[in-house]
C-alpha positions, 0 to 999 in steps of 0.5 A: 953817721955810720951805725955799723959799729953800734949795730955790732955792739948791740948784736954782741950784747943781744947774743950774750943775753940770749946765750945766757937765757937759752942755755936752759934749752936743748938744741931740739927744743930750740929747733922745735921753736924755730919750726913753729915760727916757720909754720906760723909764718907759712900758714899765716895763723890767726893773730890770736894764735900768733899772740898766744904763741909769742906770749908763751915764748916770752914767758919761757924767756926765749924772747925779750921785747926790751932788747928790740925797743930802742930808736936804732932798732925801730929805725932799722939802723939807717944812716942819717938822711936815709929813708 
């Protein structure tokens, strides 16, 4: 089964939801968050620091876990028979 059309539909839905949530942030605020993500990854911050940062972003409405919690997302949009 080809998941490409389903992937596009999910991406479109995600973009619509994200854009409505992100309109309240300026480009500079979003760039700052992106810089923070990069620093967390680059400097391999402690897990507690990562969790704290992520919880703050969830509370801000930047990230919605529910958008990532489905079988296709967890399986990496693989075709049937792929590992």
